[in-house]
C-alpha positions as CSV (number, residue, x, y, z in Angstrom):
1,L,0.0,0.0,0.0
2,P,1.2,3.5,-0.6
3,S,2.3,5.3,2.5
4,S,-0.6,7.8,2.2
5,T,-3.1,5.1,3.1
6,M,-1.3,3.6,6.1
7,G,-3.4,3.8,9.2
8,V,-6.5,4.6,7.3
9,E,-9.1,1.8,7.2
10,L,-11.4,3.5,4.7
11,S,-10.5,6.2,2.3
12,I,-12.2,8.3,-0.5
13,D,-10.5,8.7,-3.8
14,P,-10.2,11.5,-4.7
15,P,-10.5,12.9,-1.2
16,T,-12.1,16.3,-2.1
17,C,-15.2,17.2,-4.1
18,P,-14.9,20.3,-6.2
19,I,-18.4,20.8,-7.6
20,S,-19.5,24.2,-8.9
21,A,-22.2,26.1,-6.9
22,A,-24.1,25.9,-10.2
23,G,-24.4,22.2,-9.7
24,G,-22.9,19.0,-11.1
25,T,-21.6,15.6,-10.1
26,S,-18.3,14.2,-8.8
27,K,-17.3,10.6,-9.0
28,H,-15.3,8.9,-6.2
29,K,-14.3,5.5,-4.9
30,I,-14.8,4.4,-1.3
31,V,-11.8,2.1,-0.6
32,N,-11.6,-0.7,2.1
33,H,-7.9,-1.0,3.2
34,T,-8.6,-3.6,6.0
35,D,-8.6,-7.3,6.1
36,R,-12.3,-7.3,7.1
37,M,-15.6,-6.5,5.5
38,L,-16.6,-2.9,6.4
39,A,-20.1,-1.4,6.7
40,F,-20.4,2.3,6.0
41,K,-23.1,5.0,6.4
42,I,-22.9,8.5,4.9
43,K,-24.1,11.7,6.5
44,S,-24.2,15.1,4.9
45,S,-24.0,18.6,6.4
46,N,-26.2,19.8,3.6
47,N,-29.0,17.5,2.3
48,S,-30.7,20.3,0.4
49,N,-27.9,20.8,-2.0
50,Y,-26.0,17.5,-2.0
51,S,-27.1,13.9,-2.6
52,V,-25.2,10.6,-3.0
53,N,-25.9,7.5,-5.0
54,V,-25.4,5.3,-2.0
55,V,-26.2,6.2,1.6
56,H,-25.0,2.9,3.2
57,G,-23.4,-0.3,2.2
58,L,-20.9,-3.1,2.6
59,I,-17.4,-3.3,1.1
60,Q,-15.6,-6.6,0.9
61,I,-11.9,-6.9,1.8
62,G,-9.7,-5.1,-0.7
63,Y,-12.7,-3.8,-2.7
64,T,-14.0,-0.4,-3.6
65,T,-17.5,1.0,-4.0
66,D,-18.4,3.8,-6.4
67,L,-19.7,7.0,-4.8
68,V,-21.3,9.7,-7.0
69,I,-21.9,13.0,-5.3
70,T,-24.5,15.3,-6.9
71,R,-25.0,19.0,-6.1
72,V,-27.9,21.1,-7.1
73,K,-27.6,24.8,-7.7
74,G,-27.3,26.8,-4.5
75,K,-25.2,29.2,-2.4
76,P,-21.7,27.9,-1.7
77,K,-20.7,27.2,1.9
78,A,-18.3,24.9,3.7
79,D,-20.1,21.6,3.6
80,K,-18.9,18.0,4.2
81,L,-19.8,14.4,3.9
82,V,-19.0,12.1,6.9
83,I,-18.5,8.4,6.0
84,M,-18.8,6.4,9.2
85,Y,-17.6,2.9,9.1
86,A,-17.2,-0.3,11.2
87,D,-16.0,-3.8,10.6
88,V,-18.8,-6.5,10.3
89,P,-18.8,-10.3,10.1
90,Q,-18.2,-11.7,6.6
91,D,-21.8,-13.0,6.6
92,C,-23.4,-9.7,7.5
93,K,-26.3,-8.7,5.1
94,D,-27.5,-5.4,6.7
95,P,-25.0,-2.6,6.5
96,L,-26.8,-0.7,9.3
97,T,-26.1,-3.5,11.8
98,P,-23.1,-1.7,13.6
99,F,-24.7,1.7,13.6
100,K,-26.7,2.1,16.9
101,P,-28.3,5.4,17.9
102,D,-25.8,6.1,20.6
103,K,-22.6,4.4,19.3
104,I,-20.9,2.4,16.5
105,E,-20.2,-1.2,17.3
106,G,-17.1,-3.0,16.0
107,E,-13.4,-3.6,16.6
108,I,-12.5,-1.2,13.7
109,T,-14.6,1.9,13.7
110,G,-14.1,5.5,12.5
111,E,-15.0,8.1,10.0
112,T,-13.6,9.7,6.9
113,V,-14.6,13.3,5.9
114,V,-15.0,14.5,2.4
115,K,-14.8,18.3,2.1
116,L,-17.5,19.7,-0.3
117,S,-16.0,22.9,-1.7
118,A,-18.5,24.5,-4.1
119,A,-17.0,27.5,-5.9
120,E,-19.1,30.2,-7.5
């Protein structure tokens, strides 16, 4: 693995999302760098301007998932997506299993942030 991914269980490639305030889409990959299956859940600081093609899911060991971020026209501000993740058993079918209202369950848990920088 390249040194830039060391210590990161889940990453987004590319890590930033430069969509114009006029609207558009940006394509990314969610990458699982662990030796376990990961469940993920995406939260946005701005659901009125941004949407994603997948809100939660499972990523097998060493695999990636396509993430498409769509922005509708609106005033630019400092927004972000937070991708929460946790390891799950290989036979897990429900990606929301580890995400409890008060905590995330799993040996490997964390979150990755994607800065959404809409320029005028």
